[in-house]
C-alpha positions in Angstrom: -96.1 -55.0 -146.5 -96.2 -52.6 -143.6 -93.4 -52.2 -141.0 -95.8 -53.6 -138.5 -96.4 -56.7 -140.6 -92.7 -57.1 -141.3 -92.0 -56.9 -137.5 -94.8 -59.4 -136.8 -93.5 -61.8 -139.5 -89.9 -61.5 -138.3 -91.0 -62.1 -134.7 -92.9 -65.2 -135.7 -89.9 -66.5 -137.7 -87.5 -65.8 -134.9 -89.8 -67.5 -132.4 -90.0 -70.6 -134.6 -86.2 -70.6 -135.0 -85.7 -70.2 -131.3 -88.1 -73.1 -130.6 -86.4 -75.3 -133.3 -83.0 -75.1 -131.7 -84.4 -76.2 -128.4 -86.5 -79.0 -129.8 -85.0 -82.5 -129.5 -84.7 -84.8 -132.5 -87.7 -87.2 -132.6 -86.7 -90.8 -132.0 -88.0 -93.2 -134.6 -88.7 -96.9 -134.4 -85.8 -99.0 -135.7 -83.4 -96.0 -135.4 -79.9 -96.9 -134.3 -78.7 -94.8 -131.3 -75.5 -94.5 -129.2 -75.9 -94.5 -125.5 -73.8 -94.4 -122.4 -74.5 -96.9 -119.6 -75.5 -95.0 -116.4 -77.0 -97.7 -114.2 -77.7 -101.5 -114.1 -80.3 -103.6 -112.3 -81.3 -107.2 -112.5 -83.7 -106.7 -115.5 -82.4 -103.7 -117.4 -79.3 -101.7 -118.4 -80.1 -98.0 -118.4 -78.4 -95.7 -120.9 -78.3 -92.0 -121.6 -78.9 -91.5 -125.4 -76.2 -89.4 -127.0 -77.4 -86.0 -128.2 -80.7 -86.2 -126.4 -82.1 -85.6 -123.0 -83.8 -89.0 -123.0 -82.9 -92.3 -121.4 -83.5 -95.8 -122.7 -83.4 -99.2 -121.2 -82.0 -102.4 -122.7 -82.9 -105.9 -121.4 -80.1 -107.3 -119.4 -80.2 -110.5 -121.5 -78.9 -108.6 -124.5 -75.5 -108.5 -122.9 -73.1 -111.5 -123.2 -70.7 -109.8 -120.8 -71.4 -107.9 -117.6 -72.3 -104.3 -118.6 -70.1 -101.6 -117.1 -71.3 -98.2 -116.1 -69.7 -95.5 -118.4 -69.4 -97.8 -121.4 -71.0 -96.9 -124.7 -73.4 -99.2 -126.6 -75.3 -99.1 -129.8 -78.9 -100.1 -129.7 -82.1 -100.0 -131.8 -85.2 -98.1 -130.7 -88.0 -100.7 -130.3 -90.7 -98.4 -128.8 -91.0 -95.1 -127.2 -92.6 -94.8 -123.8 -93.3 -91.8 -121.6 -90.9 -88.9 -121.2 -89.9 -90.1 -117.8 -89.4 -93.8 -118.6 -87.7 -93.1 -122.0 -87.8 -95.9 -124.6 -87.1 -99.6 -124.9 -84.0 -100.4 -126.8 -82.4 -103.6 -128.3 -78.7 -104.1 -128.2 -79.0 -107.6 -129.7 -80.7 -106.3 -132.9 -78.1 -103.5 -133.2 -75.3 -106.1 -132.8 -76.8 -108.2 -135.5 -77.2 -105.3 -137.9 -73.6 -104.2 -137.2 -72.4 -107.8 -137.5 -74.0 -108.1 -140.9 -72.1 -105.0 -142.1 -68.8 -106.5 -140.8 -69.6 -109.8 -142.5 -70.2 -108.0 -145.8 -67.0 -106.0 -145.4 -65.0 -109.2 -144.7 -66.5 -111.0 -147.7 -65.9 -108.1 -150.1 -62.2 -107.7 -149.0 -61.3 -111.3 -148.4 -60.7 -110.9 -144.6 -60.7 -113.9 -142.4 -63.2 -114.0 -139.6 -63.6 -115.6 -136.2 -66.6 -117.9 -135.8 -68.2 -120.0 -133.1 -69.8 -123.3 -133.9 -73.3 -123.2 -132.3 -75.2 -126.1 -133.9 -74.7 -129.2 -136.0 -76.8 -130.2 -139.0 -76.2 -134.0 -139.1 -74.5 -135.1 -142.2 -74.4 -131.7 -143.7 -72.3 -129.3 -141.6 -72.5 -126.7 -138.8 -74.1 -123.3 -138.0 -71.4 -120.8 -137.2 -71.9 -117.5 -135.4 -69.8 -114.8 -136.9 -70.2 -111.3 -135.3 -73.8 -112.3 -134.2 -74.7 -113.6 -137.7 -75.4 -117.2 -138.3 -73.6 -118.7 -141.4 -73.4 -122.2 -142.8 -70.2 -124.3 -142.7 -70.4 -127.4 -145.0 -68.8 -130.5 -143.4 -66.4 -130.7 -146.4 -65.1 -127.2 -145.5 -64.3 -127.8 -141.8 -60.8 -129.3 -142.1 -60.6 -129.9 -138.4 -60.4 -133.1 -136.4 -62.0 -132.9 -133.0 -59.9 -134.5 -130.2 -61.3 -137.3 -128.2 -63.9 -136.0 -125.8 -63.9 -132.5 -127.5 -67.3 -131.1 -128.3 -68.1 -128.9 -131.3 -70.3 -126.6 -129.2 -68.9 -123.1 -128.9 -65.6 -124.1 -130.5 -64.0 -121.0 -132.0 -62.2 -121.3 -135.3 -61.0 -118.9 -138.1 -62.8 -118.9 -141.5 -63.1 -117.3 -144.9 -66.5 -116.3 -146.2 -67.0 -117.9 -149.6 -70.7 -117.1 -150.3 -73.0 -114.3 -149.1 -76.6 -113.4 -149.9 -77.5 -109.9 -148.8 -81.2 -110.4 -149.5 -81.6 -113.5 -147.3 -78.8 -112.5 -144.9 -77.2 -115.9 -145.3 -73.8 -117.2 -146.3 -71.3 -120.0 -146.4 -67.9 -120.1 -144.6 -64.9 -122.3 -145.2 -61.9 -123.3 -143.0 -60.4 -125.3 -145.8 -60.0 -122.2 -148.0 -58.3 -120.4 -145.1 -55.8 -123.2 -144.5 -55.0 -123.4 -148.2 -53.7 -119.8 -147.9 -51.5 -120.4 -145.0 -47.8 -119.7 -145.8 -46.1 -122.6 -143.9 -42.6 -121.2 -144.3 -43.4 -117.7 -143.0 -45.4 -119.1 -140.0 -42.6 -121.5 -139.0 -40.0 -118.7 -139.1 -42.3 -116.5 -137.1 -42.9 -119.2 -134.4 -39.1 -119.7 -134.1 -38.6 -116.0 -133.6 -41.5 -114.8 -131.5 -43.8 -115.8 -128.7 -47.0 -114.5 -127.0 -46.2 -111.3 -125.0 -43.3 -110.2 -127.3 -43.3 -106.6 -128.6 -43.0 -106.4 -132.4 -42.7 -103.8 -135.2 -45.7 -104.3 -137.6 -46.7 -102.6 -140.8 -50.3 -101.5 -141.3 -51.7 -103.3 -144.4 -55.5 -102.7 -144.3 -57.9 -100.7 -142.1 -61.3 -102.3 -141.5 -64.3 -101.1 -139.4 -63.5 -103.7 -136.7 -59.8 -103.3 -136.5 -56.4 -102.9 -138.3 -54.6 -105.6 -140.3 -50.8 -105.5 -139.8 -48.0 -107.5 -141.3 -45.4 -109.1 -139.0 -42.5 -110.8 -140.9 -44.9 -111.7 -143.8 -47.7 -113.0 -141.6 -50.9 -111.0 -141.5 -52.2 -110.2 -138.0 -55.3 -108.4 -136.7 -55.3 -105.6 -134.2 -59.0 -105.6 -133.1 -60.7 -102.4 -132.0 -61.1 -103.7 -128.4 -57.3 -104.1 -128.2 -56.5 -100.5 -129.4 -57.6 -98.5 -126.4 -58.8 -99.1 -122.8 -61.7 -96.8 -123.7 -64.2 -99.1 -125.3 -65.5 -98.3 -128.8 -63.1 -95.4 -129.1 -62.7 -94.3 -132.7 -59.4 -95.4 -134.2 -59.2 -95.1 -138.0 -57.8 -91.6 -138.0 -54.7 -92.8 -136.0 -53.6 -95.4 -138.6 -52.4 -95.2 -142.3 -51.5 -98.0 -144.7 -47.7 -98.5 -144.7 -47.3 -97.0 -141.2 -45.0 -98.8 -138.7 -46.5 -99.4 -135.3 -45.2 -101.2 -132.1 -47.6 -103.9 -130.9 -47.8 -106.8 -128.5 -48.4 -110.4 -129.6 -51.6 -111.6 -127.9 -52.0 -115.0 -129.7 -50.0 -117.1 -132.1 -52.1 -119.9 -133.8 -50.6 -121.3 -137.0 -53.3 -124.0 -137.2 -56.0 -121.3 -137.5 -53.8 -118.8 -139.3 -54.5 -116.4 -136.4 -52.0 -113.7 -135.2 -53.7 -111.5 -132.6 -52.1 -108.2 -131.8 -52.6 -105.5 -129.1 -51.8 -101.9 -128.7 -53.3 -101.0 -125.3 -51.4 -103.8 -123.7 -48.2 -101.7 -124.1 -49.6 -99.5 -121.4 -50.8 -99.9 -117.9 -54.5 -100.7 -117.4 -56.0 -97.5 -115.9 -57.8 -99.5 -113.2 -54.5 -101.0 -112.1 -53.2 -97.4 -111.7 -56.5 -96.7 -109.8 -55.9 -99.5 -107.3 -52.5 -98.2 -106.6 -53.2 -94.5 -106.6 -56.8 -93.8 -105.6 -58.5 -93.9 -102.2 -61.7 -92.6 -100.7 -61.8 -88.9 -99.6 -59.1 -88.1 -102.2 -59.5 -85.0 -104.3 -59.0 -85.8 -108.0 -58.9 -83.7 -111.2 -60.5 -84.8 -114.5 -62.4 -83.7 -117.6 -66.2 -83.9 -118.0 -66.8 -86.3 -120.9 -70.6 -86.3 -120.9 -73.7 -85.0 -119.1 -76.8 -87.1 -118.6 -80.0 -86.9 -116.6 -78.3 -89.0 -113.9 -75.2 -86.9 -113.6 -71.8 -86.1 -115.1 -69.1 -88.5 -116.2 -65.5 -87.3 -115.5 -62.4 -88.9 -117.1 -59.3 -89.2 -115.0 -57.3 -91.3 -117.5 -58.2 -92.8 -120.9 -60.5 -95.7 -120.0 -61.1 -94.6 -116.4 -64.2 -92.5 -115.7 -66.1 -91.7 -112.6 -69.7 -90.5 -112.1 -70.8 -87.5 -110.2 -74.5 -88.3 -109.5 -76.9 -85.4 -109.6 -77.4 -85.7 -105.9 -73.7 -85.0 -105.4 -73.5 -81.9 -107.6 -74.9 -79.4 -105.1 -76.2 -79.1 -101.5 -79.7 -78.0 -102.6 -82.5 -80.5 -101.7 -83.6 -80.6 -105.3 -80.8 -82.0 -107.5 -79.9 -79.5 -110.3 -79.6 -80.4 -113.9 -75.9 -81.4 -114.6 -75.8 -79.1 -117.7 -76.6 -76.1 -115.4 -73.5 -76.8 -113.3 -70.9 -78.3 -115.7 -70.0 -78.3 -119.3 -68.6 -81.1 -121.5 -64.8 -80.7 -121.8 -64.6 -78.7 -118.5 -61.8 -79.6 -116.1 -63.1 -80.1 -112.6 -62.0 -81.2 -109.1 -64.1 -83.8 -107.3 -63.9 -85.9 -104.2 -63.7 -89.7 -104.4 -66.8 -91.0 -102.6 -66.5 -94.7 -103.3 -64.4 -97.1 -105.5 -65.6 -100.6 -106.6 -62.5 -102.2 -108.1 -64.3 -105.5 -108.8 -67.0 -103.9 -110.9 -64.8 -101.0 -112.0 -67.1 -98.2 -110.7 -65.9 -94.9 -109.4 -68.3 -92.5 -107.5 -67.4 -88.8 -107.3 -68.8 -85.8 -105.5 -68.6 -82.1 -106.4 -70.6 -80.5 -103.6 -68.3 -82.0 -100.9 -65.6 -79.5 -102.0 -68.1 -76.6 -101.3 -69.3 -75.3 -97.9 -72.5 -76.9 -96.8 -75.0 -74.0 -96.5 -76.8 -75.8 -93.7 -73.7 -75.5 -91.6 -73.6 -71.7 -92.2 -77.1 -70.7 -91.4 -77.4 -67.0 -90.4 -79.1 -65.9 -87.2 -82.0 -64.6 -89.3 -83.1 -68.2 -90.1 -84.7 -69.2 -86.9 -88.2 -70.5 -85.9 -90.7 -67.7 -86.0 -88.7 -65.3 -88.2 -90.2 -63.8 -91.3 -88.2 -64.5 -94.5 -88.4 -63.7 -98.2 -87.5 -66.3 -100.8 -87.9 -67.5 -104.4 -90.4 -70.2 -105.3 -88.4 -72.9 -107.0 -91.1 -75.6 -107.3 -94.8 -76.3 -106.8 -96.3 -79.7 -106.1 -99.6 -81.0 -104.9 -98.2 -80.9 -101.3 -97.2 -77.3 -101.4 -94.4 -75.0 -102.6 -90.6 -75.1 -102.3 -89.0 -71.8 -101.5 -85.3 -71.0 -101.6 -84.4 -68.5 -98.8 -80.7 -68.6 -99.3 -78.4 -70.2 -101.9 -78.8 -73.9 -101.5 -81.3 -73.6 -98.6 -84.9 -74.6 -99.4 -88.0 -74.8 -97.3 -91.5 -76.2 -97.9 -94.7 -74.2 -97.5 -97.2 -77.0 -96.9 -100.4 -76.6 -98.8 -102.3 -76.2 -95.5 -100.1 -73.2 -94.6 -100.5 -71.1 -97.8 -103.8 -69.4 -97.0 -106.3 -69.0 -94.1 -109.1 -69.0 -96.6 -110.6 -72.5 -96.5 -112.8 -71.7 -99.6 -109.8 -71.7 -101.9 -109.9 -75.2 -103.6 -106.3 -75.1 -104.8 -104.1 -72.9 -102.6 -101.0 -73.4 -104.8 -102.8 -71.7 -107.7 -102.1 -68.4 -105.8 -98.3 -69.0 -106.2 -96.1 -68.9 -109.3 -92.7 -70.6 -109.8 -89.9 -68.3 -110.7 -88.3 -69.4 -114.0 -84.6 -68.2 -114.3 
């Protein structure tokens, strides 16, 4: 092989490698993706998909609770649309898939689960929703007497899973089996000693995908993932070890259901309570950039408290810049509080407001009739945008590009400068 061929081959390989590192992974139908909620309207919840420059939209009906901007969600890709509109996602299907994995884990390890009665099969039993999965509860396994006037619909109880079929994704739950395992003496001693709201020392006994099981005076309680941190869906397994002693708060004591609910985040102040006390409009704050999306940059002030710098608030230029061109993930920044919605827990921040507005500092050379030089930053069917100073753009209308009326497409004479 000649040197020329070697150079040609190397150049081609290098070009392919260079292209590959800039190519985005292809989204596949039924793929599970993680996304950060960036906006919400009446029909859809819009998310920025982690690791990609794409956005997706999830039907609003997939959410049981009001979706909050900045929260992370898992969803399944249903279909890909155009580059601009992103793809259609399903949170409901992702929840069901994740729920089935939790159900399998609980069955394998003998964990008790919380279920909600959703339907009655007359003379046979009930359909119970456990983590989004519908399981069967035989009437003989209920072991619960409904009070006068009490309806079964949406009644929450604790169960043990006694049968499971992975192929048909079906199973059987029992409350009777759960109650047979209740240690009456230990529960009675616990109820005499403790109440809801008390702080306790607990010993980690098991670590599951949905939380941490802890022993309190011989009674097993559950510290659910949602009660570990104010930051929703924050990873937690690496912070716990079997046998470790942790201080927790009692959230619920229910001997009848063998349910001891524990909390960790409740030991600390809710960051939004701090925000109501400490933040106000026009205040300069300092935080860390946690993620960059097409819509803007999320900045964390405290764990569980993030604000959004929208792309339009990043710089004074008429055309909003790409957030990744201004900021980096993990970077500490100062920003101005533009708006606070305590009810919906939304915080809007601005970066450009801490920089001089170039329009307020126009030099004498930028006056009507003056000849200027600039850089073409964008070309549209209406004309070309030209930056004459940093942050100052003007439009050359298509009718003002050339005097030659024979030119069919005047913008073809211009070329955008690519940095």
